[in-house]
C-alpha positions as CSV (number, residue, x, y, z in Angstrom):
1,X,137.6,110.5,-109.6
2,X,134.1,110.4,-111.2
3,X,134.5,113.9,-111.3
4,X,137.7,114.4,-113.0
5,X,136.8,111.7,-115.8
6,X,133.4,113.9,-116.4
7,X,135.7,117.2,-116.5
8,X,137.5,115.9,-119.2
9,X,135.0,114.4,-121.2
10,X,133.6,118.0,-121.4
11,X,137.0,118.9,-123.1
12,X,138.4,121.1,-119.9
13,X,142.0,121.3,-120.6
14,X,143.4,121.5,-116.9
15,X,141.4,120.2,-113.7
16,X,142.4,122.2,-110.7
17,X,142.2,120.1,-107.4
18,X,141.9,122.2,-104.5
19,X,141.0,121.2,-100.9
20,X,141.8,120.6,-97.7
21,X,144.5,118.0,-95.8
22,X,144.0,114.3,-96.4
23,X,141.0,115.2,-98.7
24,X,142.2,112.0,-100.7
25,X,143.3,114.4,-103.9
26,X,146.3,112.3,-104.4
27,X,144.7,109.6,-104.6
28,X,141.6,110.5,-106.5
29,X,144.2,111.9,-109.3
30,X,146.4,108.4,-109.5
31,X,143.1,106.5,-109.5
32,X,142.3,108.6,-112.9
33,X,145.6,107.9,-114.5
34,X,145.8,104.3,-113.4
35,X,142.4,103.7,-114.5
36,X,143.5,105.0,-118.1
37,X,146.5,102.7,-117.7
38,X,144.5,99.5,-116.8
39,X,142.4,100.5,-120.2
40,X,145.7,99.8,-122.1
41,X,145.5,103.2,-123.7
42,X,149.4,103.1,-123.6
43,X,149.8,106.7,-122.4
44,X,152.7,108.7,-121.2
45,X,152.6,110.6,-117.4
46,X,154.6,113.0,-116.2
47,X,153.9,113.8,-113.0
48,X,156.1,116.8,-110.9
49,X,156.9,118.6,-107.9
50,X,159.1,121.0,-107.0
51,X,161.7,119.0,-104.9
52,X,162.5,115.5,-105.9
53,X,162.9,114.3,-102.3
54,X,159.4,115.1,-101.8
55,X,158.3,113.2,-104.8
56,X,160.2,110.0,-103.1
57,X,158.8,110.8,-99.4
58,X,155.4,111.8,-100.6
59,X,153.8,110.5,-104.4
60,X,155.9,107.5,-105.0
61,X,155.1,106.1,-101.5
62,X,151.2,106.5,-102.3
63,X,152.0,105.1,-106.1
64,X,153.6,102.1,-104.3
65,X,150.2,101.8,-101.8
66,X,147.8,101.9,-104.5
67,X,149.6,99.8,-107.1
68,X,150.3,97.4,-104.5
69,X,146.2,97.2,-103.4
70,X,145.1,97.3,-107.0
71,X,147.4,94.3,-107.3
72,X,149.2,95.9,-110.5
73,X,152.5,95.1,-112.2
74,X,155.1,97.8,-111.9
75,X,158.3,97.4,-114.3
76,X,160.5,98.2,-112.8
77,X,160.0,97.3,-109.4
78,X,159.7,100.6,-107.5
79,X,162.7,102.0,-105.7
80,X,162.8,105.4,-104.1
81,X,166.7,105.7,-104.5
82,X,166.7,105.0,-108.1
83,X,168.4,108.3,-110.0
84,X,165.2,107.6,-112.8
85,X,161.9,107.0,-111.6
86,X,160.1,105.9,-114.6
87,X,157.6,102.8,-114.7
88,X,155.4,101.2,-116.7
89,X,152.3,100.0,-115.8
90,X,150.4,97.7,-118.5
91,X,152.0,99.9,-121.4
92,X,151.8,103.2,-119.9
93,X,154.9,105.6,-118.5
94,X,154.8,107.0,-115.4
95,X,157.5,109.3,-115.0
96,X,158.1,111.4,-111.6
97,X,160.5,114.6,-111.9
98,X,161.5,116.8,-109.4
99,X,161.5,120.7,-110.3
100,X,164.9,121.0,-109.2
101,X,165.8,118.9,-112.0
102,X,163.8,120.6,-114.6
103,X,166.1,120.6,-117.3
104,X,165.2,116.5,-118.0
105,X,161.8,117.6,-118.8
106,X,163.2,120.2,-121.6
107,X,162.0,118.7,-124.6
108,X,159.9,115.9,-123.0
109,X,156.2,115.3,-124.3
110,X,153.6,113.8,-122.6
111,X,149.5,112.8,-122.8
112,X,149.1,114.1,-119.6
113,X,150.8,115.9,-117.1
114,X,150.3,116.8,-113.3
115,X,151.7,119.3,-110.6
116,X,151.7,117.9,-107.4
117,X,151.4,120.9,-104.4
118,X,151.0,123.6,-107.4
119,X,151.6,126.6,-104.8
120,X,154.8,125.7,-104.5
121,X,155.6,125.7,-107.9
122,X,156.4,128.7,-110.1
123,X,154.1,129.5,-113.1
124,X,156.7,128.8,-115.7
125,X,156.9,125.5,-115.1
126,X,153.4,125.3,-115.6
127,X,153.7,126.9,-119.2
128,X,156.5,124.9,-120.3
129,X,155.0,121.5,-119.4
130,X,151.0,122.9,-120.8
131,X,153.1,123.5,-124.5
132,X,154.3,119.7,-124.2
133,X,151.0,117.9,-123.1
134,X,148.8,116.8,-126.2
135,X,145.6,115.4,-123.6
136,X,145.2,117.2,-120.0
137,X,146.9,118.7,-117.1
138,X,146.1,118.2,-113.3
139,X,147.1,120.2,-110.8
140,X,146.5,119.6,-106.9
141,X,147.4,122.1,-103.8
142,X,146.0,122.9,-100.4
143,X,145.1,126.4,-100.8
144,X,147.4,128.0,-97.6
145,X,147.6,131.3,-99.5
146,X,145.3,133.4,-101.6
147,X,147.6,134.6,-104.2
148,X,148.9,132.6,-107.1
149,X,149.2,131.6,-110.9
150,X,147.0,128.6,-110.0
151,X,144.3,131.2,-109.1
152,X,144.8,133.3,-112.1
153,X,144.5,130.3,-114.7
154,X,140.9,129.7,-112.9
155,X,139.6,132.3,-114.9
156,X,140.2,130.5,-117.9
157,X,137.2,129.0,-119.9
158,X,139.0,125.8,-120.4
159,X,140.2,125.0,-116.7
160,X,137.5,123.1,-113.9
161,X,138.3,123.3,-110.5
162,X,137.1,120.3,-108.0
163,X,137.0,121.0,-104.2
164,X,137.2,118.3,-101.9
165,X,137.6,118.1,-97.9
166,X,138.9,115.3,-95.2
167,X,135.1,114.5,-95.3
168,X,135.2,113.1,-98.6
169,X,138.1,110.4,-97.7
170,X,136.1,107.7,-95.8
171,X,139.8,106.0,-95.4
172,X,141.2,109.2,-93.1
173,X,143.5,107.8,-89.7
174,X,141.0,108.7,-87.1
175,X,143.8,110.4,-85.0
176,X,144.6,112.5,-88.3
177,X,141.0,113.2,-88.7
178,X,140.7,114.3,-85.0
179,X,144.0,116.8,-85.1
180,X,141.8,119.0,-88.1
181,X,139.2,119.1,-86.6
182,X,140.9,120.1,-83.5
183,X,141.5,123.4,-85.6
184,X,138.0,124.2,-85.8
185,X,137.1,127.5,-83.6
186,X,134.4,125.7,-81.6
187,X,133.8,126.7,-78.0
188,X,135.5,123.2,-76.6
189,X,138.8,123.6,-79.2
190,X,139.0,127.2,-78.2
191,X,139.2,126.4,-74.5
192,X,141.4,123.6,-75.1
193,X,143.8,125.9,-76.9
194,X,143.8,124.1,-80.1
195,X,141.4,126.5,-82.2
196,X,142.7,128.1,-85.5
197,X,140.6,129.9,-88.4
198,X,143.2,130.1,-90.7
199,X,144.0,126.4,-90.2
200,X,140.8,125.2,-90.4
201,X,140.0,127.4,-93.1
202,X,142.6,125.9,-95.3
203,X,143.4,122.4,-94.2
204,X,139.5,121.6,-92.7
205,X,137.5,123.5,-95.4
206,X,140.0,123.7,-97.8
207,X,139.5,127.3,-98.1
208,X,141.8,129.6,-99.7
209,X,142.9,131.8,-97.0
210,X,146.0,134.5,-96.7
211,X,148.8,133.3,-95.0
212,X,150.2,135.8,-92.5
213,X,151.8,135.2,-89.1
214,X,154.6,133.5,-90.0
215,X,157.2,132.6,-87.1
216,X,160.5,133.4,-89.1
217,X,161.3,135.8,-92.0
218,X,164.9,136.2,-91.2
219,X,165.9,133.3,-93.3
220,X,167.2,132.8,-96.9
221,X,168.9,129.8,-99.2
222,X,172.8,129.1,-99.1
223,X,174.4,126.7,-101.3
224,X,176.8,125.3,-98.5
225,X,177.9,125.8,-95.2
226,X,180.7,128.4,-95.4
227,X,184.4,127.1,-95.0
228,X,185.4,128.2,-91.3
229,X,182.0,128.3,-90.3
230,X,182.2,126.9,-86.4
231,X,179.9,123.6,-85.6
232,X,178.1,124.5,-82.8
233,X,176.1,120.8,-82.7
234,X,173.1,119.0,-83.7
235,X,169.2,119.1,-82.9
236,X,167.4,116.1,-82.4
237,X,163.6,115.4,-82.5
238,X,162.1,112.2,-82.4
239,X,159.5,111.1,-85.0
240,X,158.2,107.8,-85.8
241,X,154.5,107.3,-88.3
242,X,153.1,110.9,-89.0
243,X,155.9,112.6,-87.7
244,X,159.4,112.5,-89.1
245,X,162.8,112.0,-86.7
246,X,164.9,115.5,-87.8
247,X,168.3,116.3,-87.4
248,X,169.1,119.9,-87.9
249,X,173.1,120.8,-87.5
250,X,173.9,124.4,-86.3
251,X,176.9,126.7,-87.6
252,X,178.0,130.0,-86.5
253,X,179.9,132.3,-89.0
254,X,180.4,136.0,-88.8
255,X,177.7,136.1,-86.2
256,X,175.3,134.6,-88.6
257,X,173.7,131.4,-88.4
258,X,174.3,128.5,-91.3
259,X,171.6,125.3,-90.6
260,X,171.8,122.0,-92.9
261,X,169.0,119.3,-92.2
262,X,170.3,116.1,-93.1
263,X,167.8,113.7,-91.6
264,X,164.2,114.2,-92.2
265,X,162.6,110.7,-91.8
266,X,159.5,108.7,-90.8
267,X,159.5,105.1,-89.4
268,X,162.5,105.6,-87.8
269,X,163.4,103.3,-84.8
270,X,166.1,104.2,-82.4
271,X,168.7,102.0,-84.3
272,X,168.1,103.2,-88.0
273,X,168.6,106.5,-85.6
274,X,172.3,105.6,-84.9
275,X,172.8,104.2,-88.5
276,X,172.4,107.2,-90.3
277,X,174.1,109.2,-87.4
278,X,177.2,107.1,-88.6
279,X,176.8,107.5,-92.0
280,X,176.5,110.9,-91.5
281,X,180.0,110.7,-89.8
282,X,178.6,112.1,-86.9
283,X,181.8,111.7,-84.2
284,X,181.1,110.8,-80.0
285,X,182.7,114.9,-79.7
286,X,179.8,116.1,-81.6
287,X,177.0,117.7,-79.2
288,X,173.2,116.2,-80.2
289,X,170.8,118.1,-78.1
290,X,167.2,115.8,-78.3
291,X,163.7,115.9,-77.2
292,X,164.1,115.3,-73.8
293,X,160.5,113.8,-73.8
294,X,162.2,110.4,-75.2
295,X,164.7,110.0,-72.1
296,X,164.8,106.2,-73.6
297,X,165.8,106.7,-76.9
298,X,168.6,109.2,-76.0
299,X,169.8,106.8,-73.6
300,X,169.8,104.1,-76.4
301,X,171.9,106.1,-78.4
302,X,173.9,107.1,-75.9
303,X,175.0,103.8,-75.3
304,X,176.0,103.8,-78.8
305,X,178.9,106.0,-78.2
306,X,177.1,109.3,-79.1
307,X,177.4,112.7,-77.3
308,X,173.6,112.8,-76.9
309,X,171.9,115.1,-74.1
310,X,168.1,116.0,-73.4
311,X,167.1,119.3,-74.3
312,X,166.2,122.0,-72.0
313,X,162.5,122.7,-71.8
314,X,161.0,124.9,-69.4
315,X,158.2,126.7,-69.5
316,X,157.5,128.8,-72.5
317,X,161.4,127.6,-74.1
318,X,159.4,127.5,-77.1
319,X,158.3,131.2,-77.6
320,X,162.0,132.0,-75.9
321,X,163.7,130.0,-78.5
322,X,162.0,131.2,-81.3
323,X,163.1,134.7,-79.9
324,X,166.5,134.0,-79.8
325,X,166.5,132.4,-83.2
326,X,165.1,136.1,-84.7
327,X,168.1,138.2,-82.9
328,X,170.5,136.1,-86.4
329,X,170.1,136.1,-89.8
330,X,169.4,132.3,-90.8
331,X,170.8,130.8,-93.7
332,X,169.7,127.1,-94.6
333,X,171.4,125.0,-97.2
334,X,169.7,124.7,-100.6
335,X,169.6,120.7,-99.7
336,X,167.7,121.0,-96.8
337,X,164.3,120.9,-98.8
338,X,162.2,119.9,-95.8
339,X,163.0,122.2,-93.2
340,X,162.4,125.0,-96.0
341,X,158.8,123.7,-96.6
342,X,158.4,124.3,-93.0
343,X,160.0,127.6,-92.6
344,X,157.2,128.8,-95.3
345,X,154.5,127.5,-93.7
346,X,154.9,128.0,-90.1
347,X,152.9,130.7,-88.5
348,X,151.4,131.7,-85.1
349,X,148.0,130.8,-84.3
350,X,144.9,133.0,-85.0
351,X,142.0,133.2,-82.4
352,X,138.5,133.0,-84.3
353,X,138.4,136.7,-85.6
354,X,141.4,136.1,-87.7
355,X,143.8,138.1,-84.6
356,X,147.5,136.8,-84.4
357,X,148.4,135.1,-81.1
358,X,151.7,134.9,-79.7
359,X,151.9,131.2,-79.6
360,X,152.7,129.3,-83.0
361,X,150.9,126.5,-84.4
362,X,152.3,122.9,-83.2
363,X,152.7,122.1,-86.7
364,X,155.3,122.6,-89.5
365,X,157.9,122.6,-86.7
366,X,159.8,119.5,-86.6
367,X,163.3,121.0,-87.6
368,X,162.4,124.0,-86.0
369,X,162.1,122.2,-82.9
370,X,165.3,120.0,-83.3
371,X,166.8,123.7,-83.8
372,X,165.7,125.4,-80.9
373,X,167.2,122.4,-78.7
374,X,170.4,123.2,-80.1
375,X,170.0,126.8,-80.1
376,X,169.5,127.5,-76.6
377,X,171.6,125.1,-75.5
378,X,174.7,126.6,-77.6
379,X,173.5,130.6,-78.1
380,X,170.7,131.1,-74.9
381,X,171.0,130.6,-71.3
382,X,168.8,129.0,-68.5
383,X,168.4,131.3,-66.7
384,X,167.6,133.7,-68.8
385,X,164.4,131.4,-70.0
386,X,163.3,131.3,-66.6
387,X,163.9,135.5,-66.4
388,X,161.6,135.5,-69.4
389,X,159.0,133.2,-68.1
390,X,158.7,135.5,-65.3
391,X,158.8,138.4,-66.7
392,X,155.7,136.9,-69.1
393,X,154.2,136.3,-65.9
394,X,154.4,139.6,-64.8
395,X,156.2,138.5,-61.3
């Protein structure tokens, strides 16, 4: 936070926070803005991200945690389901907008603006915000690609870049710290098969890197599932604290696949999952293929009246499922924004020399795992998985 204050005091117009995963970028920016609110400046803050749903699941959660910790009064009480996400803290206005509703920003003026995860955002949104921001702009991003407008504007003399890594976050959970450290290409991590040069460079060191080796390039965005599409079933991947529970619906139309992702939430208990399935109108005739690593969860959901079974997980079924899905053109509904985010980041591992390996990273894959489960069940063949394994083993 001190670096941000110093940059604006020196007259910089834009401050970019670039860094690795969990490096406290978001918290530092919130502390800067809330610090101004506590001083009673009565300012307006506009906070944006590419999708409103992503704001509700990330920024608003952090905003609530920080204001609760600081014992600040927020009016009205924070409600993630409210249509207008605008709050007052000590006379200052904090307005949260998803750029999928960019029309709400037209004509709006603010003292300060903040673009969260800016590599996901188009340049024109930055330009529109800057024209209507009087005091200063904040930008943050993980440098998971080495091209983009965030790097172009760094050439301006009024732009300051602040880089941080997880080492700058003393409150980082140890499990997450170990996960990030496992990407470092050390001899031990290489031996354990967790090393990934790209992942370490971006999420560990906070250095920009060229995104290469994407697993899926055969997909696009559509408005909705077409009339006449044949419903094949649901895939379900369980999660809880850090990983979300993801439900994916699979449809087939004219020999192409259509995907919908109606559930992507953390901290769902089995009863919560059951309630979500009922809310969506999932019937006892609809097949659900779930992560077979959680038989207790599958049994509880089955007892609630749903047609659920464990996924087939033969040796190398991940690569088989990926290869199976690559045989189809995939269409993702526009509302499936969390799955879109995963598809844009799900990539193959690299060795310490940057060579692409034939093994995907174990990250950004919750919806994709769910899709594999139902795809193998309905479009694949368990015998083919076994043959696939034998061929890989040279048998």
